[in-house]
C-alpha positions as CSV (number, residue, x, y, z in Angstrom):
1,M,20.8,-35.9,123.7
2,I,22.0,-39.5,123.1
3,N,19.2,-40.2,120.6
4,T,20.1,-37.0,118.7
5,L,23.7,-38.0,118.5
6,R,22.7,-41.6,117.4
7,N,20.5,-40.2,114.7
8,F,23.2,-37.8,113.5
9,F,25.8,-40.6,113.1
10,W,23.2,-43.0,111.6
11,R,22.1,-40.5,109.0
12,S,25.6,-39.4,108.2
13,D,26.7,-43.0,107.6
14,I,23.8,-43.6,105.3
15,K,24.4,-40.4,103.3
16,R,28.2,-41.2,103.0
17,E,27.5,-44.8,101.9
18,S,24.7,-44.0,99.6
19,A,26.8,-41.4,97.7
20,R,29.0,-44.4,96.6
21,L,26.0,-46.6,95.7
22,N,25.8,-47.4,92.0
23,R,22.6,-49.3,91.1
24,T,20.6,-49.8,88.0
25,K,17.0,-48.6,88.6
26,T,14.4,-50.6,86.7
27,I,10.7,-51.1,87.2
28,I,10.1,-54.9,87.0
29,S,6.9,-56.8,87.3
30,I,6.5,-59.7,89.7
31,E,6.1,-62.1,86.7
32,Q,9.4,-60.9,85.1
33,S,11.4,-60.8,88.4
34,K,13.6,-63.6,89.4
35,T,14.9,-62.4,92.8
36,I,12.9,-60.6,95.5
37,G,14.3,-59.3,98.7
38,I,12.0,-58.6,101.7
39,L,12.7,-56.6,104.8
40,Y,10.4,-57.0,107.8
41,N,10.1,-56.6,111.5
42,V,9.6,-59.7,113.6
43,G,7.8,-58.4,116.7
44,D,6.5,-61.7,117.8
45,E,5.6,-65.2,116.6
46,K,2.4,-64.0,115.0
47,D,4.5,-61.6,112.8
48,Y,6.9,-64.4,111.9
49,I,4.0,-66.7,110.9
50,A,2.3,-64.0,108.8
51,A,5.6,-63.2,107.1
52,T,6.5,-66.8,106.2
53,T,3.0,-67.3,104.8
54,L,3.4,-64.2,102.5
55,F,6.8,-65.2,101.3
56,A,5.8,-68.8,100.6
57,G,3.3,-67.4,98.1
58,L,6.1,-65.7,96.1
59,Q,8.2,-68.9,96.3
60,Q,5.3,-70.8,94.7
61,L,5.6,-68.5,91.8
62,K,9.2,-69.8,91.4
63,K,10.8,-66.6,92.7
64,E,14.1,-66.7,94.6
65,V,13.0,-64.9,97.8
66,R,15.5,-63.8,100.4
67,T,14.4,-62.1,103.6
68,L,16.0,-60.1,106.3
69,G,14.0,-59.7,109.5
70,F,14.7,-57.6,112.6
71,I,14.4,-59.4,115.9
72,P,14.5,-57.1,119.0
73,Y,16.5,-59.6,121.0
74,K,20.1,-60.7,121.3
75,D,19.3,-64.2,120.0
76,P,16.5,-65.4,117.7
77,P,13.6,-66.9,119.6
78,H,12.7,-70.6,119.1
79,Y,10.1,-69.8,116.3
80,C,12.7,-68.1,114.1
81,Y,14.6,-71.3,113.3
82,P,17.3,-70.9,110.6
83,R,16.3,-71.4,107.0
84,L,18.5,-71.0,103.9
85,L,17.0,-67.8,102.6
86,Y,15.7,-66.3,105.9
87,D,18.2,-64.2,107.7
88,Y,17.9,-61.9,110.8
89,I,19.3,-58.8,112.4
90,T,19.4,-59.2,116.1
91,K,20.7,-56.8,118.8
92,K,24.1,-58.5,118.5
93,N,24.3,-57.2,114.9
94,I,23.8,-53.5,115.5
95,N,26.1,-50.9,116.9
96,W,25.2,-48.1,119.3
97,Y,23.7,-45.9,116.5
98,K,21.7,-48.9,115.1
99,K,23.9,-49.6,112.1
100,P,23.7,-53.3,111.3
101,S,26.8,-55.3,110.5
102,G,27.8,-58.8,109.7
103,E,28.4,-61.0,106.6
104,K,24.7,-61.9,106.0
105,I,23.7,-58.2,106.2
106,K,26.5,-57.2,103.8
107,D,25.4,-60.0,101.4
108,F,21.8,-58.8,101.5
109,I,22.8,-55.2,100.8
110,N,25.0,-56.2,97.9
111,K,22.5,-58.6,96.4
112,D,21.2,-57.3,93.1
113,F,17.5,-58.0,93.7
114,D,15.0,-57.4,90.9
115,I,12.6,-56.1,93.6
116,L,13.1,-55.1,97.2
117,L,10.0,-54.8,99.4
118,N,10.4,-53.0,102.7
119,L,7.5,-54.3,104.8
120,D,8.8,-52.6,108.0
121,T,5.7,-50.8,109.4
122,V,7.4,-49.7,112.6
123,H,10.2,-47.7,111.0
124,N,13.1,-49.7,112.4
125,S,16.4,-47.9,111.9
126,S,18.5,-51.0,111.2
127,L,16.1,-52.2,108.4
128,T,16.0,-48.7,107.0
129,Y,19.8,-48.7,106.8
130,V,19.8,-51.9,104.8
131,Y,17.0,-50.6,102.6
132,A,18.8,-47.3,101.9
133,L,22.0,-49.0,100.8
134,S,20.6,-51.9,98.9
135,H,21.7,-52.5,95.4
136,A,18.2,-53.7,94.3
137,K,16.9,-52.6,90.9
138,F,13.4,-51.6,92.2
139,K,12.8,-50.6,95.8
140,L,9.3,-50.2,97.4
141,G,8.7,-48.8,100.9
142,I,6.1,-47.2,103.1
143,E,6.2,-43.4,103.1
144,T,8.7,-41.9,105.6
145,D,11.1,-39.1,105.2
146,I,14.1,-41.3,104.8
147,N,12.4,-43.9,102.6
148,K,11.4,-41.1,100.2
149,E,15.1,-40.5,99.5
150,F,15.9,-44.1,98.7
151,S,12.7,-45.6,97.2
152,D,11.6,-46.0,93.6
153,L,8.0,-46.3,94.7
154,I,6.4,-45.1,97.9
155,I,3.2,-46.5,99.4
156,A,1.4,-43.8,101.4
157,T,-1.1,-44.9,103.9
158,K,-3.4,-42.8,106.1
159,D,-3.6,-45.4,108.9
160,T,-1.4,-48.0,110.4
161,V,-1.4,-51.0,108.2
162,S,-0.4,-54.6,108.9
163,M,2.5,-56.3,107.1
164,S,0.1,-58.4,105.0
165,E,-1.9,-55.3,103.9
166,L,1.3,-53.5,103.0
167,F,2.5,-56.5,101.1
168,N,-0.8,-56.7,99.1
169,F,-0.7,-52.9,98.4
170,M,2.9,-53.3,97.0
171,L,2.0,-56.2,94.8
172,D,-1.1,-54.2,93.5
173,Y,1.1,-51.1,92.8
174,I,3.7,-53.1,91.0
175,K,1.0,-54.7,88.9
176,M,-0.4,-51.2,88.1
177,F,2.9,-49.7,87.1
178,T,4.1,-52.6,85.0
179,E,0.9,-53.5,83.1
180,K,0.8,-52.5,79.5
């Protein structure tokens, strides 16, 4: 009963806010992009290390990469030390129906990224909320009912994939769609 009520308010909030969303949709190649946003789930230190390794590759291509990771604790663990372009959603930042709030989350949603990659493979409600309301020009996500509504490109997988596999799929698909 409680989960049904939470889902109702969560979905209602997304629908209301997304109706006001005005964004310019554009397919942009990795080479042409200047800003890339990434959403991901930080389940443990292994996930964090994998994520930072992937993101460092984009930074080496001279891209401004900003990330927003979900940490399932009230405070970030020791391995998630603060970095300039790495922000986190913790349990302190979400309300009872999993809507994230806070200045860093609002800034991430309002940032006009060239590309937004949703690398959340566990379908976290708080990350999905940010993804749905993002002002990004080109949004890519894994296939879910809610992501279908708010994505410009959906990655369908038969099996569970790792974050790095999903990241590589997304880069391949961006390349396929933007090559001439």
